[in-house]
N, C-alpha and C positions, 0 to 999 in steps of 0.2 A: 975607794971605798966610800959608801955613802954613810954623813954622818947623820946622827937626829935630827940636826936642824935641816938637811938635806930633805929628808922624808917627810917632815913637819910641812914644809913648802912647799911641797908637791900634795900632802894628804889634806891637808886643813882647808883649801878651796873646794876641794871633791868632797870632804865631809860637810863642809856647809852647802854645797850645791844639792846634796843627798838629803838634808834634813830640811831642807828648803821642798826640795818634790816630794817629800814623805808629808810635808805638810798640805800637802793637793788633799790624800787619802784621809788625813785628820782632818781639816777643814770640813770636808765631807762628814765623817761622821760626828762632828761636834756640833752642823747644823742637822744631821739629821735627827740626834738625840735631843734635839730643840724641837722637832717636827713631831716623831711618834716612833713608837716601837718596833710598829713594823718595817716602816722606814731603814730605822736604826739596823734591824736586822739583815734588811736585804741589802743593804750597802754594804755588808759584811761581805755576805755572800757573792752579788754580781760583781763588786771589785775586784776581790780574788780573781772569778772567770773571766773579767776583762783582762787581769794583770797576767793569767795564763798564757793568753793571745800575743799580748804585747812581750812577754819576755822571748818570744821563738825571734821575732825582730830584734830584740834587745841583744839574743843570743849571735846571730849573724853580726854585730858592731863588736862586741869583746873579740871575735876570730879578726876581724879587722883591724882593732886596736892593739892585738900582738905582733899582724904585720908591720903596722905603722910603729909601735914601740923597737919592732927588730930593725927597721930600715932606718928609724932614726939613729940607734945605738950605732949601725955601719956608716953612718954620716952620707946616706944613699938616699937624700932628702929629695930629689927631683921624682921620685918614685912613689913617692904619698900621694901626692895631688889626684893620680889615678884612682887611687885605691879609696879615695873618700867619694868623688864622683861617682864612681861605678857602684860604688857602696849603697849611695843616695838612690840610684836610677833603680836597681833590684829591689830596694827595700820600699820604693814609691809603689813599685806592682806586686809586690808580697802584699804590703798594706792592704792595698785596693781589693785585692783578690780575698783577703781574710776578711775584710768590713762586708764586702756583697754575700760569702758565705755563710759570715754571722746574721745578717738581715732575714738570710732564707733560713736557715737551721736551727739558729738557736731558740727560737721562740719554743720548738718542738720539742728541743733536748730537755731544755728547762722546766717544762709543763712533763715531763715523764720523771722528772729526779727532783724538784723541788715540793715540799709534800704541802705547806700552807698555802692556799690560791691568794691571798692577800701578799705575801712574800713574794709570790710568782710576779703577779700584776706589777707590782713595784720593781722588781728586777728587769722585767721588760721596757716600762718606763725609762728606768735609767739608762738601759745598752742602747735603746734606738738612738739616743743622741750621743753617748759615751763612745762607740764603738768609732765615729768619724776622726775621735784624736788620733787614731792609728798612722793616719797620713803624714801630719804634722811631727807624731813624735820618730817616725824614720826618718826625717831629714834632721832632726834635732839627735839621735842616737850616734850619728855617724859622726858629727860635728863635737859630740862629746868624746866619742872614740880619738879623734885625730887630735885634741886640744891636749887629752890625756897620755895620749901616743909620743907626743913630741914634749911632755913634760912641761905645759904651758896652760896650768889649770886655775888661774886666777879669773878666766873668762866665766870659769862654770859660776862660780861663787855669785857673780852678777846678771847670771842669766836664770839664777834660781831664784834670785830678789826678785825680778820681773815676773819669773812664771807665778810666786806665792802671791806676791802682794796682787796681782790680776786674778789671781783665783779667788782670793779670799772677798775681793771688793765684789769682784762678777758674782760668785755665786750666792752673797747677801742679797746682791740686787735680783736675781733671778728665783731664787729659792722663797725668801718672802714677799718680794716684789717691792720695789723700789723705782723713783727716777719717772714713773707713770710705766713700767712694765709689770705685767699682771703676773701675780705669785704663780710659780709652777712647782712647787716641790721638789722632789727627788730629782724629778726632770730638770729643773734648774740648775742643780748641782753639778749634773753631768754635762748642760750646755756651757755653764760658765769654765768647767777643767778644760772642755775643748778649746774656747775662746784663748783661754791663758796659754795653753799650748801653743797655739798659731802665735800669739803674740813673742813668746821665749825665742819659738824656730827663728823668726823673724829678726830678734836682736842675735843672733847665731850668727846668721847669714849676712847682716851690716856690718857686723866686728870683725869677720873675716875679711872682708872688702874692703875695710876702713884702714885696719891696724894690722895687716898682716902683708908682708911681701910674695902674694900667689904665686908668682912664676918660681922663686926661690924652693917651692916645694912640690913645683911639677903641677899646677892647676891651668889647665888652657882654657881658651874661650872656645874651642872647639869642643863640645861634648858628643862623643858617639859612643853608643853601647860595645864594651869589648869583653866578650864570654870568656878570653883566657883570663882576666886579671879575677871575673867573678869566680872562675872554677878553682883558681888559687886560693881564694880567701874562704869559698867553702869546704876546701879541703880541712880546715881548721874549724869554721863557724857552722858546719852541719853539725858536726859534735856538740857544738857550744850551744846552738839553736836546739837542739832536741834535750841536752841538760837541763835548761833553763825553762823548757816548756814543760819535761817530766817534774822537776821540782816544784812547778807552781799549780800541776795537776793535781797531783798526790793532796797539795795543800788546800784544794778546791773540795777535795775529797774530804780534808779533814773540816771543814766547814759545813761541808753537808752533812755528813754524819752529826755534826752538832745541832742542825736545825732539825733534823728529826726528833732531837731531845725534847725540842720545844722552842717557841720563839724568843723567850727570856733569856733561855741559855745562849742561844745564836747570840741576843744582842750583848752580852755578856761577855761572849767570845769577842767580839766587833770590838768593844773599846779595849780590851784587852790586848787585842793583833795590834791596835793603835799606837797603845802605849810602850809595847815592846819593839813596834817600828823606829820609836825615837832613840831608843837605847843602841837597837841594831845599826843604826845608820854610821855610828863611827867605827864598826867591825867591818863593814862593805868598805868604806873608804880605807882605811888602812889594808884592806885584802885587794882593792883594787889599785893602787900606789905597789902594793908588793909586787902585784902581777905585772905591771908596766917595766918596773925598775928590774925585775928579773929578766926580762924582755929585753930590755936595753944592754944590760950586763953581759946577755947571751950573745946579743949581736956586738956589743965590743971585746967579745972573746975574756970577759973577767969572770970566768967561771968561780972562784973564791970568792965572789963578793955576794953568792946566790943565800949562803948560810946568814951571813951578816945580815943581809937585805930583811930576811923573814924573822929571826928573832928581836933585829928591833922594832920591825913592824909590831908585831906581838906583844911586846913590854911596852910600848907607846899605848897600845890599845887598851890593855890593862889598866895602864894609867889614867886613862880618859875616862873608861867605861866603871871603873869599880867605884871609884865616890858616886857617880849617877845612881849607880844600883844601892848603895846604902842612903841615900837619901831618899828614893822612892820608898825603901823598906821601912823608913822612918813613916812616911807620909801616905800610905797607898792610896788611901778615898780621895784624899786633898790633889793627888796626883792625877786620878781618872775623872775627877769632876771635871776637868776638861771636856770631856767629851760628853758628858751627860748630867744633867741634874735629879733623876731618876734614883731617889734612896736606896730602893729595893735593888737597884741592880749596881748601884756604888758599892753596896754591902756582900752581894753575891760576887762580888770580883777579887776582893781581897784575897781569899786563897791562891786563886788563880795568877795573881800579879806575883805572889813567893815563888811559886812554883817558875813563873816566866822568868824571873830573875835569875834563879839559879841554873838554867841550861846555857844562858849567855857566857858563864865560866867555862864552858866546854868549846862555845861556839866561837870565842877568839882564837885560839888555836886552828882550830878544825877550818873555819872560812879562810882564813890568812893563807895556810898552807894549801888549803883545796883550790884557791885561785892560784897560788903559783904553782901548780902541778898545769894549769892552763898556760901559765906566762911562759914554762918553758916550753909550749907549741904541742903538748901532748895533750891535747884536747880528747882526743879517742879515748883515753884511759882515764881522763877527767869524768866523762861520760859513764863508764866501765862503774868508777867508784860510786857515781851518782844513784846508779841502777842498783847497785846493791843494797844502798842506803834505802833507796826508797822503797826497796819490795819489803823488806824488814820494818819501816814505818807503815806502811800500808796494814801488815799483818798487825801492828800494834793497834791500828785505829781499829781494826774489826774485830780485835778482841777486847779492847778495854772501852769503846764508845758502841759498837752496833749487837755484842755480844754481852758483855758486863753493864752495860749502860752507867757506867759509872759518873759520880760526880764531875764539873765542868774541870773543876781544878785538876783531877787525876787526870782527865783526858790530855791538859797540857805536857804531862810525862813523855808523850809519844816524842818529842824534841828531843829529850837526853838520847835516846835509842838513835836517831836520826844523826845527830851532832856526833854522837861518840863514834859512829860507823865512819863518818867523813873524816875523820881525826886519823883512826887507826889506816883507814885506806892511803890516804895523803901520806902520813910519815911512812907507810912502806914503799911508796914509791920514791921519796927522796933519799931512804935509806939502801934500797936493793935496785933502784930504776937506773936505765941508762939513759939521762934525762943531759948529761951536761954536753954532749957531743950533736945535739939536734940541731937540725938545719931548714931554713925556711925559704 
């Protein structure tokens, strides 16, 4: 039986690592808020566009993490290294392909869907540098899956400190110009993030070599491509890849719809998104913890532990997030001033902040249960739940934003629809689905 302290021991390094990683986007937003309204709006749009591509890569690592957690729970440690190595080789190839496709097709795609020529130009300027970060992320996400899967998550915290501090420093140098480097504006924010990701990847590699018994986990000096292992991982990961891509693709549609309402509305949405990300990171941390503990519990044939793991993760998430929500509710403009000093944008963001705070109450149990569905190994069903929620989400976007052209705060209400559907689908699976005897 996992105690609250056991869950916290795994969750808090993941939480800190996620907060630190989120600070990359927040740093970009905060710096662009001081550069100009166009750059602030463009960062919102293109960062979600990039994240949509990145999450397809991350989705593969989620499937690999489930396998690693199951092998760790079984005590079959020698099988883990091959999963990590093969995953890195596969993702490096996918990342290179995505980067080249983006260089070829993103300009035409964005020019056809972005209404403002100024925002389009800033988007391309950012993406030309940012897309190469996929290569470093491909390695990092597999190491993250490895450390989470074996429940050694403390390294994530220090890796994220390196990532965040280097991003803050490098962004300042490249965005505003310092130490003899010319000011690059929005392109500098992208370049700073890419270099920071390279440093974080290097830390993972050095830590694994110096601190772990790699032979114990089955890492071999001989590296060769093994299609059988890749096919095994893809049997789970293809669904999580599609799921993660779909989630962020529809979120990109949301920001694209807001962009059609105007540049100011897009800027407001960007800073509210950044504030929402800070609050959402504890949810993701406990959801990721629940997923890997469910996978480990099933691997160790402790089916009865699953419901306790989920309930305790939900309880702890509420305990962490609700006090944060109360603080933000009392000082919304002060909180959002981290991202911009524009008084009009700050004033216009207040109503959206309150709407954003509310949907987190639904998202806490929904996200933890949904990740636990994947933790049981049923990633195909998780994709089905995602598709159903996304269809309703897209319909709501069309009606509220394109048809009604509602206020920005009302537009944020689509999140309630999405998370309610995720919650209902996940609850039905654990109540009626055959998940306790799934084998991997």
